[in-house]
C-alpha positions as CSV (number, residue, x, y, z in Angstrom):
1,X,0.1,0.0,0.0
2,X,1.5,3.5,-1.0
3,X,2.2,5.6,1.8
4,X,0.4,9.1,1.5
5,X,2.7,11.8,2.4
6,X,-0.3,14.2,3.2
7,X,-1.4,12.0,6.1
8,X,1.9,11.6,7.8
9,X,3.0,13.8,10.6
10,X,6.0,16.0,10.3
11,X,7.7,13.7,12.7
12,X,7.1,10.8,10.5
13,X,8.3,12.2,7.4
14,X,11.4,13.4,9.1
15,X,12.1,9.7,10.3
16,X,11.6,8.6,6.6
17,X,13.9,11.1,5.4
18,X,16.5,10.2,8.2
19,X,16.2,6.6,7.0
20,X,16.8,7.3,3.7
21,X,19.9,9.6,4.2
22,X,21.2,6.8,6.8
23,X,21.1,4.4,3.8
24,X,22.5,6.6,1.4
25,X,25.4,7.3,3.8
26,X,25.9,3.6,4.2
27,X,25.9,3.2,0.4
28,X,28.6,6.1,0.1
29,X,30.7,4.3,2.7
30,X,30.7,1.3,0.9
31,X,31.4,2.9,-2.4
32,X,34.4,4.6,-0.8
33,X,36.0,1.4,0.6
34,X,35.3,-0.3,-2.9
35,X,36.9,2.4,-4.8
36,X,39.9,2.5,-2.5
37,X,40.2,-1.3,-3.1
38,X,40.1,-0.8,-6.7
39,X,42.6,2.0,-6.5
40,X,45.1,-0.5,-4.8
41,X,44.6,-3.0,-7.4
42,X,45.4,-0.4,-9.9
43,X,48.6,0.6,-8.4
44,X,49.6,-3.2,-7.7
45,X,48.9,-3.9,-11.4
46,X,50.8,-1.0,-12.7
47,X,53.9,-2.2,-10.4
48,X,54.0,-5.4,-12.2
49,X,56.9,-5.7,-14.9
50,X,54.3,-6.1,-17.7
51,X,51.0,-4.9,-16.5
52,X,47.9,-6.2,-18.1
53,X,46.3,-3.5,-20.0
54,X,42.8,-5.1,-20.4
55,X,42.8,-5.5,-16.4
56,X,43.8,-2.0,-16.0
57,X,41.0,-0.6,-18.3
58,X,38.5,-2.8,-16.6
59,X,39.6,-1.6,-13.0
60,X,39.7,2.1,-14.2
61,X,36.2,1.7,-15.6
62,X,35.2,0.2,-12.2
63,X,36.8,3.0,-10.4
64,X,34.9,5.4,-12.5
65,X,31.7,3.8,-12.0
66,X,32.0,4.0,-8.3
67,X,33.2,7.6,-8.6
68,X,29.8,8.5,-10.5
69,X,27.7,6.8,-8.2
70,X,29.3,8.4,-5.1
71,X,28.7,11.7,-7.0
72,X,25.0,10.9,-7.5
73,X,24.7,10.1,-3.9
74,X,26.3,13.0,-2.7
75,X,23.9,15.3,-4.7
76,X,21.1,13.5,-3.1
77,X,22.6,14.0,0.4
78,X,22.9,17.9,-0.2
79,X,20.6,19.9,1.7
80,X,17.9,21.4,-0.5
81,X,17.4,25.3,-0.4
82,X,14.6,26.0,1.7
83,X,11.1,27.4,0.2
84,X,10.6,31.0,0.6
85,X,7.7,31.5,2.5
86,X,4.8,33.8,1.3
87,X,2.9,34.4,4.5
């Protein structure tokens, strides 16, 4: 059953927003950890006498994907400007 936001109290609405924010922050942490792991693998591969160019390209694409997803989450976490009141 869909949630009707009009019938929610401000506190209930705030709790939903806080839960969503927490989930986004958790996802951001996982992305950051994964990106660091990928960075280490890139460095390791580049230190090899004959780095595998396909592996490097794959790792770099993964790193870019993590960066893009983290940026998208960052945009969602940014506070929205408050609406002007016309009272």
